[in-house]
C-alpha positions as CSV (number, residue, x, y, z in Angstrom):
1,X,92.4,140.2,76.0
2,X,89.8,137.7,74.9
3,X,92.4,135.7,72.7
4,X,94.7,135.3,75.8
5,X,91.6,134.1,77.9
6,X,90.7,131.4,75.3
7,X,94.5,130.4,74.7
8,X,94.7,130.0,78.2
9,X,91.6,127.9,78.5
10,X,92.7,125.6,75.6
11,X,96.0,125.0,77.1
12,X,94.6,124.0,80.6
13,X,92.0,121.9,79.0
14,X,94.7,119.9,77.0
15,X,96.9,119.6,80.1
16,X,93.8,118.4,82.1
17,X,92.8,115.7,79.4
18,X,96.4,114.5,79.1
19,X,96.4,113.9,82.7
20,X,93.2,112.1,82.6
21,X,94.6,110.1,79.7
22,X,97.0,108.0,82.0
23,X,94.4,105.4,83.0
24,X,95.3,102.7,85.3
25,X,93.6,99.2,85.1
26,X,94.1,97.0,88.1
27,X,96.0,93.9,86.6
28,X,97.3,92.0,89.7
29,X,97.9,91.8,93.4
30,X,100.0,90.1,96.0
31,X,99.2,89.7,99.6
32,X,102.6,89.7,101.5
33,X,102.9,87.7,105.0
34,X,105.5,86.6,107.3
35,X,107.4,83.3,106.4
36,X,107.5,82.2,109.8
37,X,103.7,82.7,110.3
38,X,101.7,83.1,107.1
39,X,98.9,84.3,109.1
40,X,100.5,87.8,109.8
41,X,100.2,90.2,106.9
42,X,103.0,92.6,106.2
43,X,101.8,94.2,103.3
44,X,100.5,94.4,99.6
45,X,101.7,94.8,96.2
46,X,99.1,96.2,93.5
47,X,100.0,96.1,90.0
48,X,98.4,98.4,87.4
49,X,98.3,98.6,83.6
50,X,99.0,102.0,82.3
51,X,97.5,103.6,78.9
52,X,101.3,103.7,77.6
53,X,101.9,100.0,77.9
54,X,103.7,100.0,81.2
55,X,103.0,98.3,84.4
56,X,103.2,100.3,87.7
57,X,103.7,98.8,91.1
58,X,102.6,100.2,94.2
59,X,104.0,98.5,97.2
60,X,102.9,99.0,100.8
61,X,104.7,97.3,103.6
62,X,103.5,97.2,107.3
63,X,105.9,95.1,109.0
64,X,106.1,96.3,112.8
65,X,108.7,93.8,113.9
66,X,111.0,95.2,111.2
67,X,110.6,98.8,112.3
68,X,113.6,101.2,111.6
69,X,115.2,99.0,109.4
70,X,115.9,98.2,105.6
71,X,114.6,95.3,103.8
72,X,115.4,94.1,100.4
73,X,112.7,93.0,98.3
74,X,112.9,91.0,95.0
75,X,110.8,89.0,92.5
76,X,111.4,85.4,92.8
77,X,111.0,82.5,90.2
78,X,108.0,80.7,91.6
79,X,104.8,81.8,93.4
80,X,105.2,79.2,96.4
81,X,105.8,80.5,99.7
82,X,106.3,77.2,101.5
83,X,109.4,76.1,103.3
84,X,109.9,79.9,104.8
85,X,109.9,81.2,101.2
86,X,112.4,78.9,100.0
87,X,110.0,77.3,97.4
88,X,110.1,80.5,95.3
89,X,113.6,79.6,94.4
90,X,116.0,82.1,92.9
91,X,115.5,85.7,91.8
92,X,113.4,86.0,88.7
93,X,115.7,87.3,86.0
94,X,114.1,86.7,82.6
95,X,116.8,88.8,80.8
96,X,120.0,87.2,82.3
97,X,121.4,90.1,83.7
98,X,123.5,90.7,86.8
99,X,121.9,91.5,89.9
100,X,122.0,95.1,90.7
101,X,120.1,98.1,91.8
102,X,117.0,98.9,89.8
103,X,117.2,101.5,87.0
104,X,121.2,101.0,86.9
105,X,123.3,99.8,84.3
106,X,122.4,96.0,84.9
107,X,119.8,94.6,87.1
108,X,117.0,91.7,87.4
109,X,113.6,92.7,86.3
110,X,112.8,91.7,90.0
111,X,115.5,93.6,91.7
112,X,113.1,95.9,93.6
113,X,115.9,97.0,96.0
114,X,116.1,98.0,99.4
115,X,113.1,99.7,101.4
116,X,113.4,102.0,104.4
117,X,110.7,100.9,107.1
118,X,109.8,103.8,109.4
119,X,109.4,103.8,113.3
120,X,106.2,101.8,112.9
121,X,107.6,99.3,110.3
122,X,105.7,101.1,107.3
123,X,106.7,102.3,104.0
124,X,105.4,102.7,100.5
125,X,107.0,102.8,97.0
126,X,105.9,102.8,93.5
127,X,107.6,101.7,90.6
128,X,106.8,102.0,86.8
129,X,108.5,99.8,84.1
130,X,108.2,98.3,80.7
131,X,110.1,95.1,81.9
132,X,106.9,93.6,83.3
133,X,104.0,92.1,81.5
134,X,100.8,90.0,82.4
135,X,100.7,88.4,79.1
136,X,100.6,84.7,78.9
137,X,103.8,83.1,77.1
138,X,105.8,86.5,77.5
139,X,109.0,85.9,79.3
140,X,108.2,89.3,81.0
141,X,105.1,87.6,82.7
142,X,105.0,88.5,86.6
143,X,101.9,86.4,87.3
144,X,102.6,83.5,89.4
145,X,106.0,85.0,90.6
146,X,106.9,85.2,94.2
147,X,107.7,88.3,95.8
148,X,110.0,87.9,98.8
149,X,110.9,90.4,101.7
150,X,114.4,89.6,102.9
151,X,115.7,90.4,106.4
152,X,118.8,92.3,105.4
153,X,120.1,94.8,103.1
154,X,120.9,94.3,99.3
155,X,124.7,95.1,98.6
156,X,123.6,95.3,94.9
157,X,126.9,93.5,94.2
158,X,126.9,89.9,95.4
159,X,125.8,87.5,92.3
160,X,123.1,86.6,91.8
161,X,121.2,87.7,95.1
162,X,123.0,90.9,96.8
163,X,123.8,88.9,100.0
164,X,120.3,90.2,101.0
165,X,119.7,87.9,104.2
166,X,116.9,85.5,105.1
167,X,113.4,85.4,103.5
168,X,111.4,86.9,106.2
169,X,108.2,87.9,104.1
170,X,106.5,86.3,101.0
171,X,103.6,86.8,98.3
172,X,102.4,85.5,95.1
173,X,101.5,87.9,92.3
174,X,98.2,87.0,91.1
175,X,96.2,88.2,88.0
176,X,92.9,90.2,89.0
177,X,90.0,88.6,87.3
């Protein structure tokens, strides 16, 4: 009886310590605003480094004027939201892959995809990947990239953009100091 108790306690302790072992450190953030009026916040993206070397992004949108709709979100090459988000240029694609759906056969490292906004225009998603980095000189470095919220739905087929519609929101990924 006592052996089973200690065995159960040991298993529970290992499980608890394993769960605690996946520490997160905040690496970067992006504050998203409407492209038509950059004083109107529409959300945030927060990036965390995980103990296994991967990066997790928590994206939260609060975009009331787009309530009950889908919006497409992509990382773009440059962190400049000027000219209605056009200064971000094209999709960020460091591996020169076809545009597609996240975690499918081929997709850009910045193809976040379609996000369904609720009746208040709110949504939250998390993505964890080894396709991103915050290291200077690394082709996978996300620091200084733009995040664009498109006004349409990504069809995951049209090259190289997914026919996602106008740029209605924008933010810049900045390192946490």
